[in-house]
Every structure is written in C-alpha cells, then in structure tokens.
VEXNU-823391 format. One record per residue: residue in three letters; z, y, x of N, C-alpha, C, O in turn. Coordinates in steps of 0.05 Angstrom, whole numbers, plus 32768, in hexadecimal, padded with zeros to 4 digits. Layout:
BEGIN
<pt lumdo="ala" n_w="Z" n_v="Y" n_u="X" ca_w="Z" ca_v="Y" ca_u="X" c_w="Z" c_v="Y" c_u="X" o_w="Z" o_v="Y" o_u="X"/>
...
END
This chain:
BEGIN
<pt lumdo="unk" n_w="9113" n_v="71B8" n_u="7094" ca_w="910A" ca_v="71BC" ca_u="7078" c_w="90F0" c_v="71CC" c_u="7079" o_w="90EF" o_v="71E1" o_u="7086"/>
<pt lumdo="unk" n_w="90DC" n_v="71C3" n_u="706A" ca_w="90C3" ca_v="71D2" ca_u="706A" c_w="90C6" c_v="71EC" c_u="705B" o_w="90D9" o_v="71F0" o_u="704C"/>
<pt lumdo="unk" n_w="90B3" n_v="71FE" n_u="705E" ca_w="90B5" ca_v="7219" ca_u="7053" c_w="90B7" c_v="7219" c_u="7034" o_w="90C7" o_v="7228" o_u="7029"/>
<pt lumdo="unk" n_w="90A6" n_v="720A" n_u="7027" ca_w="90A7" ca_v="7209" ca_u="700A" c_w="90C2" c_v="71FE" c_u="7000" o_w="90CE" o_v="720A" o_u="6FEE"/>
<pt lumdo="unk" n_w="90CB" n_v="71E9" n_u="700C" ca_w="90E4" ca_v="71DD" ca_u="7004" c_w="90FB" c_v="71F1" c_u="7009" o_w="910D" o_v="71F4" o_u="6FF7"/>
<pt lumdo="unk" n_w="90FB" n_v="71FE" n_u="701F" ca_w="9110" ca_v="7212" ca_u="7026" c_w="910F" c_v="7229" c_u="7012" o_w="9124" o_v="7232" o_u="7009"/>
<pt lumdo="unk" n_w="90F7" n_v="7233" n_u="700C" ca_w="90F4" ca_v="7249" ca_u="6FF9" c_w="90FE" c_v="7241" c_u="6FDD" o_w="910B" o_v="7251" o_u="6FD0"/>
<pt lumdo="unk" n_w="90F6" n_v="722A" n_u="6FD4" ca_w="90FF" ca_v="7220" ca_u="6FBA" c_w="911D" c_v="721D" c_u="6FB9" o_w="9129" o_v="7224" o_u="6FA5"/>
<pt lumdo="unk" n_w="9128" n_v="7211" n_u="6FCE" ca_w="9145" ca_v="720D" ca_u="6FCF" c_w="9154" c_v="7228" c_u="6FCD" o_w="9167" o_v="722B" o_u="6FBE"/>
<pt lumdo="unk" n_w="914B" n_v="723C" n_u="6FDC" ca_w="9157" ca_v="7256" ca_u="6FDB" c_w="9154" c_v="7263" c_u="6FBF" o_w="9167" o_v="7270" o_u="6FB6"/>
<pt lumdo="unk" n_w="913D" n_v="7260" n_u="6FB3" ca_w="9138" ca_v="726B" ca_u="6F98" c_w="914C" c_v="725F" c_u="6F84" o_w="9159" o_v="726D" o_u="6F74"/>
<pt lumdo="unk" n_w="9150" n_v="7244" n_u="6F85" ca_w="9162" ca_v="7237" ca_u="6F73" c_w="917F" c_v="723F" c_u="6F79" o_w="918F" o_v="7242" o_u="6F67"/>
<pt lumdo="unk" n_w="9186" n_v="7241" n_u="6F93" ca_w="91A1" ca_v="7248" ca_u="6F9B" c_w="91A8" c_v="7264" c_u="6F92" o_w="91C0" o_v="726B" o_u="6F8F"/>
<pt lumdo="unk" n_w="9194" n_v="7275" n_u="6F8E" ca_w="9199" ca_v="7290" ca_u="6F85" c_w="919E" c_v="7291" c_u="6F67" o_w="91A2" o_v="72A7" o_u="6F5B"/>
<pt lumdo="unk" n_w="919E" n_v="727A" n_u="6F5A" ca_w="91A4" ca_v="7279" ca_u="6F3D" c_w="918C" c_v="7279" c_u="6F2B" o_w="918E" o_v="727C" o_u="6F13"/>
<pt lumdo="unk" n_w="9174" n_v="7277" n_u="6F36" ca_w="915B" ca_v="7277" ca_u="6F27" c_w="9153" c_v="725B" c_u="6F1E" o_w="915B" o_v="7247" o_u="6F2B"/>
<pt lumdo="unk" n_w="9143" n_v="725A" n_u="6F09" ca_w="9137" ca_v="7241" ca_u="6F01" c_w="911A" c_v="7242" c_u="6F0A" o_w="9110" o_v="7258" o_u="6F12"/>
<pt lumdo="unk" n_w="910C" n_v="722C" n_u="6F09" ca_w="90F0" ca_v="722B" ca_u="6F13" c_w="90E0" c_v="7216" c_u="6F04" o_w="90E8" o_v="71FF" o_u="6F01"/>
<pt lumdo="unk" n_w="90C8" n_v="721F" n_u="6EFA" ca_w="90B5" ca_v="720D" ca_u="6EED" c_w="909E" c_v="7209" c_u="6F00" o_w="909B" o_v="7217" o_u="6F14"/>
<pt lumdo="unk" n_w="908D" n_v="71F5" n_u="6EFB" ca_w="9076" ca_v="71F0" ca_u="6F0D" c_w="9064" c_v="7208" c_u="6F10" o_w="905A" o_v="720E" o_u="6F26"/>
<pt lumdo="unk" n_w="905E" n_v="7216" n_u="6EFA" ca_w="904C" ca_v="722E" ca_u="6EFC" c_w="9059" c_v="7244" c_u="6F0D" o_w="904C" o_v="7251" o_u="6F1C"/>
<pt lumdo="unk" n_w="9073" n_v="7248" n_u="6F09" ca_w="9082" ca_v="725C" ca_u="6F19" c_w="9081" c_v="7254" c_u="6F37" o_w="907E" o_v="7265" o_u="6F48"/>
<pt lumdo="unk" n_w="9085" n_v="723A" n_u="6F3C" ca_w="9084" ca_v="7231" ca_u="6F58" c_w="9069" c_v="7236" c_u="6F65" o_w="9067" o_v="723D" o_u="6F7C"/>
<pt lumdo="unk" n_w="9054" n_v="7231" n_u="6F55" ca_w="9039" ca_v="7236" ca_u="6F60" c_w="9036" c_v="7254" c_u="6F66" o_w="902C" o_v="725B" o_u="6F7C"/>
<pt lumdo="unk" n_w="903E" n_v="7265" n_u="6F54" ca_w="903A" ca_v="7282" ca_u="6F58" c_w="904C" c_v="728D" c_u="6F6E" o_w="9044" o_v="729E" o_u="6F7D"/>
<pt lumdo="unk" n_w="9065" n_v="7284" n_u="6F6F" ca_w="9078" ca_v="728E" ca_u="6F83" c_w="9076" c_v="7282" c_u="6F9F" o_w="9077" o_v="7290" o_u="6FB3"/>
<pt lumdo="unk" n_w="9072" n_v="7268" n_u="6F9F" ca_w="9073" ca_v="7259" ca_u="6FB9" c_w="905A" c_v="724A" c_u="6FC1" o_w="9059" o_v="723F" o_u="6FD6"/>
<pt lumdo="unk" n_w="9046" n_v="724B" n_u="6FAF" ca_w="902C" ca_v="723E" ca_u="6FB6" c_w="902D" c_v="7220" c_u="6FB6" o_w="901C" o_v="7213" o_u="6FC2"/>
<pt lumdo="unk" n_w="9040" n_v="7214" n_u="6FA8" ca_w="9042" ca_v="71F7" ca_u="6FA7" c_w="9037" c_v="71EC" c_u="6F8D" o_w="903E" o_v="71F5" o_u="6F77"/>
<pt lumdo="unk" n_w="9027" n_v="71D8" n_u="6F8F" ca_w="901D" ca_v="71C9" ca_u="6F78" c_w="902E" c_v="71B1" c_u="6F72" o_w="902A" o_v="71A3" o_u="6F5E"/>
<pt lumdo="unk" n_w="9041" n_v="71AB" n_u="6F84" ca_w="9051" ca_v="7192" ca_u="6F82" c_w="906F" c_v="7198" c_u="6F80" o_w="907F" o_v="718F" o_u="6F91"/>
<pt lumdo="unk" n_w="9076" n_v="71A8" n_u="6F6C" ca_w="9093" ca_v="71AF" ca_u="6F69" c_w="90A4" c_v="7197" c_u="6F65" o_w="90BA" o_v="7195" o_u="6F71"/>
<pt lumdo="unk" n_w="909B" n_v="7183" n_u="6F56" ca_w="90AB" ca_v="716B" ca_u="6F52" c_w="90B1" c_v="715D" c_u="6F6C" o_w="90C7" o_v="7152" o_u="6F6F"/>
<pt lumdo="unk" n_w="909E" n_v="715C" n_u="6F7E" ca_w="90A3" ca_v="714F" ca_u="6F98" c_w="90B7" c_v="715F" c_u="6FA8" o_w="90C8" o_v="7153" o_u="6FB5"/>
<pt lumdo="unk" n_w="90B5" n_v="7179" n_u="6FA8" ca_w="90C8" ca_v="718A" ca_u="6FB7" c_w="90E4" c_v="7186" c_u="6FAB" o_w="90F8" o_v="7185" o_u="6FBA"/>
<pt lumdo="unk" n_w="90E6" n_v="7185" n_u="6F90" ca_w="9100" ca_v="7182" ca_u="6F83" c_w="910C" c_v="7167" c_u="6F8A" o_w="9124" o_v="7164" o_u="6F90"/>
<pt lumdo="unk" n_w="90FB" n_v="7152" n_u="6F8B" ca_w="9104" ca_v="7137" ca_u="6F93" c_w="9110" c_v="7138" c_u="6FAF" o_w="9125" o_v="712D" o_u="6FB4"/>
<pt lumdo="unk" n_w="9103" n_v="7146" n_u="6FC1" ca_w="910C" ca_v="7148" ca_u="6FDD" c_w="9127" c_v="7157" c_u="6FDE" o_w="9139" o_v="714F" o_u="6FED"/>
<pt lumdo="unk" n_w="9129" n_v="716D" n_u="6FCF" ca_w="9142" ca_v="717C" ca_u="6FCE" c_w="9159" c_v="716D" c_u="6FC3" o_w="916F" o_v="716E" o_u="6FCC"/>
<pt lumdo="unk" n_w="9153" n_v="715D" n_u="6FAE" ca_w="9168" ca_v="714C" ca_u="6FA3" c_w="9171" c_v="7137" c_u="6FB7" o_w="9189" o_v="7131" o_u="6FBA"/>
<pt lumdo="unk" n_w="915D" n_v="712C" n_u="6FC5" ca_w="9164" ca_v="7118" ca_u="6FDA" c_w="9175" c_v="7125" c_u="6FF0" o_w="9185" o_v="7117" o_u="6FFC"/>
<pt lumdo="unk" n_w="9170" n_v="713E" n_u="6FF5" ca_w="9180" ca_v="714D" ca_u="7009" c_w="919B" c_v="7155" c_u="6FFF" o_w="91AB" o_v="7160" o_u="700E"/>
<pt lumdo="unk" n_w="91A1" n_v="7150" n_u="6FE5" ca_w="91BC" ca_v="7155" ca_u="6FDB" c_w="91BF" c_v="716C" c_u="6FC8" o_w="91D5" o_v="7172" o_u="6FBF"/>
<pt lumdo="unk" n_w="91A9" n_v="717B" n_u="6FC2" ca_w="91AC" ca_v="7191" ca_u="6FAF" c_w="91AE" c_v="7186" c_u="6F92" o_w="919F" o_v="7175" o_u="6F8A"/>
<pt lumdo="unk" n_w="91C2" n_v="7190" n_u="6F83" ca_w="91C6" ca_v="7186" ca_u="6F68" c_w="91B3" c_v="7194" c_u="6F54" o_w="91BC" o_v="71A6" o_u="6F45"/>
<pt lumdo="unk" n_w="919A" n_v="718B" n_u="6F53" ca_w="9186" ca_v="7198" ca_u="6F42" c_w="9185" c_v="718A" c_u="6F27" o_w="9184" o_v="7172" o_u="6F25"/>
<pt lumdo="unk" n_w="9184" n_v="719B" n_u="6F12" ca_w="9182" ca_v="7191" ca_u="6EF7" c_w="9166" c_v="7197" c_u="6EED" o_w="915B" o_v="71AC" o_u="6EF2"/>
<pt lumdo="unk" n_w="915B" n_v="7184" n_u="6EDF" ca_w="9140" ca_v="7187" ca_u="6ED3" c_w="9144" c_v="718A" c_u="6EB4" o_w="9151" o_v="717A" o_u="6EA7"/>
<pt lumdo="unk" n_w="9137" n_v="719F" n_u="6EAA" ca_w="9137" ca_v="71A3" ca_u="6E8D" c_w="911A" c_v="71A7" c_u="6E84" o_w="910A" o_v="71B2" o_u="6E92"/>
<pt lumdo="unk" n_w="9114" n_v="719D" n_u="6E6C" ca_w="90FA" ca_v="71A2" ca_u="6E61" c_w="90FB" c_v="71BB" c_u="6E50" o_w="910C" o_v="71BE" o_u="6E3E"/>
<pt lumdo="unk" n_w="90E9" n_v="71CE" n_u="6E56" ca_w="90E8" ca_v="71E7" ca_u="6E47" c_w="90CC" c_v="71EB" c_u="6E3C" o_w="90B8" o_v="71E1" o_u="6E46"/>
<pt lumdo="unk" n_w="90CB" n_v="71FA" n_u="6E26" ca_w="90B1" ca_v="7201" ca_u="6E1A" c_w="90A8" c_v="721B" c_u="6E25" o_w="90B6" o_v="722F" o_u="6E26"/>
<pt lumdo="unk" n_w="908E" n_v="721C" n_u="6E2E" ca_w="9082" ca_v="7234" ca_u="6E38" c_w="9072" c_v="7242" c_u="6E23" o_w="906F" o_v="7237" o_u="6E0C"/>
<pt lumdo="unk" n_w="9067" n_v="7259" n_u="6E29" ca_w="905A" ca_v="726A" ca_u="6E15" c_w="9044" c_v="725D" c_u="6E05" o_w="9040" o_v="7264" o_u="6DEE"/>
<pt lumdo="unk" n_w="9036" n_v="724A" n_u="6E10" ca_w="9020" ca_v="723D" ca_u="6E01" c_w="9029" c_v="7225" c_u="6DF1" o_w="9019" o_v="7216" o_u="6DE7"/>
<pt lumdo="unk" n_w="9044" n_v="7220" n_u="6DF0" ca_w="904F" ca_v="720B" ca_u="6DE0" c_w="9052" c_v="71F1" c_u="6DEF" o_w="905E" o_v="71DE" o_u="6DE5"/>
<pt lumdo="unk" n_w="9048" n_v="71EF" n_u="6E08" ca_w="904C" ca_v="71D7" ca_u="6E18" c_w="9068" c_v="71D6" c_u="6E23" o_w="9075" o_v="71EA" o_u="6E26"/>
<pt lumdo="unk" n_w="9071" n_v="71BD" n_u="6E29" ca_w="908B" ca_v="71B9" ca_u="6E35" c_w="9087" c_v="71B1" c_u="6E53" o_w="9077" o_v="71A0" o_u="6E59"/>
<pt lumdo="unk" n_w="9096" n_v="71BF" n_u="6E64" ca_w="9095" ca_v="71BA" ca_u="6E80" c_w="90B1" c_v="71B7" c_u="6E8B" o_w="90C5" o_v="71BF" o_u="6E7F"/>
<pt lumdo="unk" n_w="90B3" n_v="71AB" n_u="6EA3" ca_w="90CD" ca_v="71A9" ca_u="6EB0" c_w="90D5" c_v="71C4" c_u="6EBC" o_w="90C5" o_v="71D2" o_u="6EC7"/>
<pt lumdo="unk" n_w="90EF" n_v="71C9" n_u="6EBA" ca_w="90FB" ca_v="71E1" ca_u="6EC6" c_w="9112" c_v="71D6" c_u="6ED7" o_w="9122" o_v="71C7" o_u="6ECD"/>
<pt lumdo="unk" n_w="9114" n_v="71E0" n_u="6EEF" ca_w="9129" ca_v="71D6" ca_u="6F02" c_w="913C" c_v="71ED" c_u="6F07" o_w="9135" o_v="7204" o_u="6F0A"/>
<pt lumdo="unk" n_w="9156" n_v="71E5" n_u="6F0A" ca_w="916B" ca_v="71F8" ca_u="6F11" c_w="9181" c_v="71E8" c_u="6F1F" o_w="9182" o_v="71CF" o_u="6F1D"/>
<pt lumdo="unk" n_w="9193" n_v="71F6" n_u="6F2C" ca_w="91AA" ca_v="71E9" ca_u="6F39" c_w="91C0" c_v="71E5" c_u="6F24" o_w="91C4" o_v="71F6" o_u="6F12"/>
<pt lumdo="unk" n_w="91CE" n_v="71CF" n_u="6F27" ca_w="91E5" ca_v="71CA" ca_u="6F16" c_w="91FB" c_v="71DF" c_u="6F1C" o_w="91FD" o_v="71E8" o_u="6F32"/>
<pt lumdo="unk" n_w="9209" n_v="71E6" n_u="6F07" ca_w="921E" ca_v="71FB" ca_u="6F0B" c_w="9235" c_v="71F1" c_u="6F1D" o_w="9248" o_v="71FF" o_u="6F22"/>
END
C-alpha cells in the first residue's frame, strides 16, 4: 500500500471523515477520489456523502461505514 493510501486508510479507520481539500492539506494528495477507489477495491467500506463547505459549494466527503 502506498504512503498516501495507507495514511488515508488510517485516518478513516480512526473515525474521521475526509474532503478533497482536507486530503490535500493533510496528505498532499490531489487525487482523493482515486485513492478512495483503490481503498474500496481493497475492501474498505467507504461511504461518500456530498457536503456543503463554507463558500456554499458541495464536495464529496468520505468516511467508513459504521
């Protein structure tokens, strides 16, 4: 597992959610959707929700299923 994918998986397993901007700031990834796709393929039960951010735009937020 590459470093970004491993870090994102651990972040989600700790009960956190993650948006693309948070992923860029925390893990340096511009391709959160691709990492999430890989993690789902590896068997992690990730849920995608659309959330509104401070400027009114809607972005994907990822978290693990309960």
